[in-house]
C-alpha positions in Angstrom: 63.6 48.3 104.6 61.5 49.8 107.7 60.2 53.3 107.3 60.6 55.6 110.1 57.1 57.3 111.3 56.9 60.9 110.8 55.2 62.9 113.7 54.5 65.6 111.1 53.1 66.0 107.8 55.6 69.1 107.1 58.8 68.5 105.4 61.5 70.7 106.8 63.2 72.6 106.4 60.5 74.7 104.9 58.4 78.4 104.6 55.7 78.2 106.8 53.0 80.8 106.9 51.5 81.7 110.7 48.9 84.0 111.3 48.8 85.9 114.8 46.0 88.1 116.0 46.3 90.8 118.8 44.7 94.0 120.0 46.1 96.9 118.3 48.7 98.5 120.2 51.8 100.2 119.2 54.1 97.4 120.6 52.3 94.4 119.4 54.0 94.2 116.1 57.7 94.6 117.5 56.6 92.1 120.3 55.9 89.5 117.9 59.0 90.2 115.7 61.7 90.0 118.8 59.9 86.7 119.6 60.4 85.7 116.3 63.9 86.8 115.9 65.1 85.3 119.1 64.2 81.9 117.3 65.0 83.0 113.5 67.8 86.0 113.7 67.3 86.5 110.3 63.7 86.8 109.9 63.1 89.8 107.8 60.1 91.8 109.9 59.5 94.0 106.5 57.8 90.8 104.9 54.9 90.9 107.5 51.5 91.2 106.2 49.4 93.2 108.3 45.4 93.6 108.4 43.2 95.4 110.9 40.0 94.0 111.8 36.8 96.0 110.4 36.1 97.2 113.7 39.6 98.6 114.3 40.7 96.8 117.7 42.3 93.9 116.3 45.2 93.2 113.9 46.2 90.3 112.3 50.0 89.5 111.0 51.0 87.0 108.6 54.5 85.9 109.0 56.2 83.4 106.8 59.0 81.4 109.1 61.8 79.5 107.4 62.0 77.0 109.9 64.1 73.9 110.1 62.3 71.3 112.3 59.1 70.5 114.1 60.5 71.5 117.5 61.7 75.0 116.3 58.2 76.0 114.8 56.5 74.5 118.0 58.8 76.8 120.1 57.7 79.7 118.2 54.2 78.7 118.4 53.9 78.3 122.1 56.2 81.2 123.1 53.8 83.6 120.4 50.6 81.9 121.8 51.4 82.3 125.5 52.3 85.9 125.1 49.5 88.1 127.0 49.0 90.5 123.8 48.5 87.5 121.4 44.7 86.4 121.1 44.9 83.6 118.7 47.9 81.9 116.5 46.7 79.8 113.4 
């Protein structure tokens, strides 16, 4: 039996946490939630963990996403990281 080569170490579907860092603003969290819900309509924004930086300039959002494929995760990651309000995505 020949086994197909996987292009990821992640087994899908799964819950996958991502951390998004951006400059503190009134819109940042809602923009990120809108992007995620575009791909995952059932994403619960109340489960986001938020933490401000010690200097108060940045905020990090930890969002645990229930994703079903590598493509879905990659699409979400690309859209969040390309948004001008986002500084880093881990």
